[in-house]
C-alpha positions in Angstrom: -23.3 212.3 85.2 -24.9 212.2 88.5 -27.9 210.7 90.4 -26.4 207.1 90.4 -28.5 204.1 91.5 -28.3 200.7 91.5 -29.6 201.0 87.7 -27.5 203.3 86.0 -24.2 203.3 88.2 -22.7 200.1 86.6 -22.9 201.4 82.9 -21.2 204.8 84.8 -18.5 202.8 86.3 -17.9 201.2 83.0 -17.5 204.4 81.0 -14.6 205.5 82.8 -12.3 202.8 81.6 -13.4 204.2 78.2 -10.4 205.8 77.4 -8.0 202.6 78.5 -5.4 202.7 76.1 -4.3 198.9 76.5 -7.1 197.1 75.3 -6.5 194.1 77.2 -6.5 196.3 80.7 -9.7 198.0 79.4 -11.1 194.3 78.7 -9.8 193.1 82.2 -11.7 196.2 84.0 -14.9 195.8 82.0 -15.6 192.4 82.7 -14.4 192.8 86.4 -17.3 195.6 87.0 -20.0 194.3 85.3 -19.5 190.6 87.3 -19.0 192.6 90.1 -22.1 194.4 90.2 -23.7 191.8 88.9 -22.8 189.9 91.7 -24.0 192.3 94.3 -27.6 192.7 92.3 -27.8 188.6 92.9 -26.5 188.9 96.5 -27.9 191.7 98.1 -25.3 192.1 100.9 -26.4 194.2 104.0 -23.7 197.1 104.3 -22.7 194.8 107.4 -21.6 191.7 105.1 -19.7 194.0 102.9 -18.0 195.6 105.8 -17.2 191.6 106.5 -15.9 190.3 103.3 -13.6 193.1 103.2 -12.0 192.7 106.6 -12.2 189.1 105.4 -9.9 189.9 102.4 -8.3 192.3 104.5 -7.0 190.0 106.9 -6.2 187.0 103.9 -3.6 189.8 102.8 -2.0 189.8 106.3 -1.5 186.4 106.7 0.9 186.2 103.4 5.0 186.1 104.1 7.4 185.0 102.1 6.6 181.0 103.3 2.7 181.4 103.3 0.7 182.5 101.1 -3.0 182.5 101.5 -4.4 184.1 99.0 -3.1 181.2 96.6 -5.2 179.0 98.9 -8.2 181.1 98.6 -8.1 180.7 94.7 -7.2 177.1 95.0 -10.3 176.0 97.0 -12.8 178.5 95.3 -11.1 176.4 92.1 -10.1 179.7 90.8 -6.5 178.0 90.3 -7.4 174.9 88.5 -10.0 177.2 85.9 -7.2 179.2 85.6 -4.6 176.4 84.6 -7.2 174.8 82.6 -8.1 178.2 80.3 -4.4 178.0 79.8 -3.3 174.6 79.2 -5.5 173.3 76.1 -2.8 171.2 75.4 -3.2 168.3 72.5 -3.9 164.6 73.4 -1.0 163.1 75.0 0.6 166.3 76.4 1.2 165.4 80.0 -1.8 167.1 81.8 -1.6 170.1 84.2 -2.8 171.4 87.7 -1.7 173.8 90.0 1.5 174.7 91.8 0.2 174.8 94.8 1.4 177.3 97.6 4.3 175.5 99.1 6.8 175.6 95.9 10.4 177.2 96.6 12.1 178.8 93.9 15.2 177.6 93.3 15.3 174.5 95.2 18.8 172.7 95.8 20.4 171.4 93.2 20.7 166.9 93.6 22.6 164.7 91.5 21.0 162.3 88.7 19.5 159.4 91.1 19.9 160.9 94.3 18.3 160.2 97.3 16.2 163.6 98.6 14.5 162.1 101.7 17.2 163.8 104.4 16.5 162.8 107.7 12.2 162.0 106.9 11.1 158.8 107.8 8.9 157.1 105.7 8.8 154.6 103.2 11.1 154.6 100.5 9.6 155.8 96.9 11.7 155.2 94.1 11.0 157.4 91.0 12.0 157.3 87.8 11.2 158.3 84.3 11.5 160.5 80.9 10.9 163.9 79.6 9.9 163.5 76.0 9.1 166.3 73.3 5.4 166.0 71.7 7.1 164.5 68.9 8.5 161.4 71.1 12.1 162.4 71.4 13.5 162.7 74.9 14.8 166.0 76.5 18.1 166.5 77.9 19.2 168.8 80.3 15.6 169.2 81.0 15.0 171.0 84.8 13.0 168.8 86.7 12.2 170.6 90.1 10.1 168.1 92.6 8.4 168.9 96.0 5.7 167.0 98.1 5.0 166.1 101.6 6.5 163.9 104.2 4.9 160.7 105.7 2.7 163.4 108.4 1.5 165.0 105.3 3.9 168.2 106.5 6.2 169.9 104.4 9.5 171.1 105.0 8.6 174.8 104.9 6.1 174.1 107.4 8.6 172.2 110.1 10.9 175.4 110.8 12.9 172.9 113.5 14.3 171.5 109.7 18.3 173.1 109.2 18.0 172.6 105.1 15.3 171.6 102.5 13.9 168.3 102.5 12.3 166.1 100.3 12.1 168.7 97.5 15.3 169.3 95.0 15.8 170.3 91.4 17.6 167.4 88.8 18.3 167.1 85.4 17.5 164.9 82.9 20.6 162.9 81.5 21.4 162.6 77.7 18.3 160.3 76.8 16.4 162.4 79.0 15.7 160.6 81.3 15.5 161.3 85.4 15.1 159.5 88.9 16.0 159.7 92.6 14.9 158.2 95.7 12.7 159.5 98.6 9.9 158.3 100.6 6.3 158.0 100.3 3.9 160.9 100.8 0.6 161.0 102.9 -2.5 163.4 102.2 -2.7 166.0 104.5 -4.5 169.1 105.0 -3.6 172.9 103.6 -3.6 175.2 106.2 -6.6 176.0 107.6 -6.1 178.1 110.8 -6.9 181.5 108.5 -9.0 183.0 106.5 -9.7 179.6 104.2 -10.0 177.4 106.6 -12.5 180.0 108.5 -14.7 179.6 105.1 -14.1 175.5 104.8 -15.4 175.4 108.4 -18.2 177.6 108.1 -19.1 175.7 104.3 -18.6 172.3 106.1 -15.7 171.3 103.3 -12.7 168.9 104.6 -9.5 170.8 103.6 -7.6 167.8 102.9 -5.6 166.8 99.9 -5.1 163.4 98.6 -1.5 162.4 98.8 1.1 163.0 95.6 4.5 164.3 94.0 5.0 167.7 92.3 6.8 168.4 89.4 7.7 171.3 87.8 9.2 170.4 84.2 11.1 173.3 82.1 13.0 173.0 79.1 14.4 175.6 75.7 12.0 175.4 73.2 9.0 174.3 75.2 5.7 175.0 77.8 6.8 174.6 81.4 4.8 171.7 83.1 3.6 172.8 86.5 1.5 168.8 87.8 1.4 166.0 90.6 1.3 162.5 90.3 -1.3 161.2 92.5 -1.5 157.6 94.8 -3.8 155.5 93.4 -6.7 154.5 95.9 -5.9 157.6 98.6 -9.5 158.2 99.9 -9.3 162.2 99.3 -9.1 161.7 95.5 -12.5 162.5 95.1 -12.7 165.7 97.4 -9.4 167.1 97.0 -10.0 170.0 98.0 -8.7 172.4 95.5 -9.9 170.3 92.8 -6.5 169.7 91.7 -7.2 165.4 90.6 -7.2 164.6 87.1 -7.5 160.9 86.3 -4.5 160.9 83.7 -2.1 161.7 87.0 -3.1 159.3 89.4 -0.1 156.6 88.7 -0.4 153.1 91.2 3.0 153.5 93.9 3.8 149.9 93.2 5.0 148.3 95.8 8.5 145.9 95.6 9.9 142.9 97.3 13.9 143.4 99.4 15.7 143.1 96.5 17.6 144.9 94.1 15.9 148.1 92.7 17.0 149.5 89.0 19.6 151.7 89.9 21.2 148.4 91.8 20.9 149.2 95.2 20.2 146.7 97.4 17.1 147.3 99.4 16.6 145.2 102.8 13.0 146.2 102.7 10.0 146.9 100.8 10.0 149.7 98.9 7.7 151.2 96.4 8.2 151.7 92.3 6.3 155.2 90.7 7.6 155.4 86.5 6.3 158.3 84.7 7.4 159.5 81.5 6.2 163.4 80.9 5.3 164.7 77.8 6.0 168.5 77.4 4.4 170.9 74.6 6.3 172.9 72.2 6.2 176.9 73.3 4.2 178.8 71.8 4.5 182.6 71.8 2.5 184.2 75.0 0.1 187.1 75.3 1.3 190.1 77.2 0.6 191.1 80.0 -1.4 194.2 80.6 0.3 197.3 82.2 0.4 198.1 86.1 
């Protein structure tokens, strides 16, 4: 077929994928072409605008390093990350709701002992966090892996602070025989996602702010269960209704309750006021996954 124009080119491109052996990949490529072509017909970009779009994506890729993933930020701020998350976690009522992983997770964080203080040299209001990991039948999950990470009192993650010599405000815990976990840290602060790159350019051009409400990240893994990636948000934060990455859910907002000086639940004597956060997480039983399309 020749003489392609705006009316017949889409069908011709889709036809080129008719012999794709992997049915999932065929569906993905067919849908991608259809929607991308529909987008171009709707917007009718000039050649200069299309060139700028390609340059924008090129710069986005060039910004990616082992410590910064600009494409994740772009996906997050376009709401795509949360849409993908919602589609892949259609759990029954009672299962802890999921939210985005975010760009600051670090694989294999340092192991910490039950009840450890992970604040290192970070200054801030002390925060005691405890809770349990439960299966959907209500039974405790022993030896579950609980990864935690969050910003400091100024809104920075450790990977954003090159002067830090070791991970701070992040750790990996294991639940005890009763499925419990506990640790000390400091109260996190709201913060801007990195906006000195292409994502920041988009936010500024569209008059959107880059801020996320204060929260603590959790990734919980246990045999026979779906991995849970979620946050717990600080009640009353000014950005709960305008999170830059659309990740806030009402079921994940918590009151980090103020406590007077005294003895904490783990027996630690506190000479100053501190905050307490308790939460029980409920994991879904594992289900079979769809195979990924061939590369």
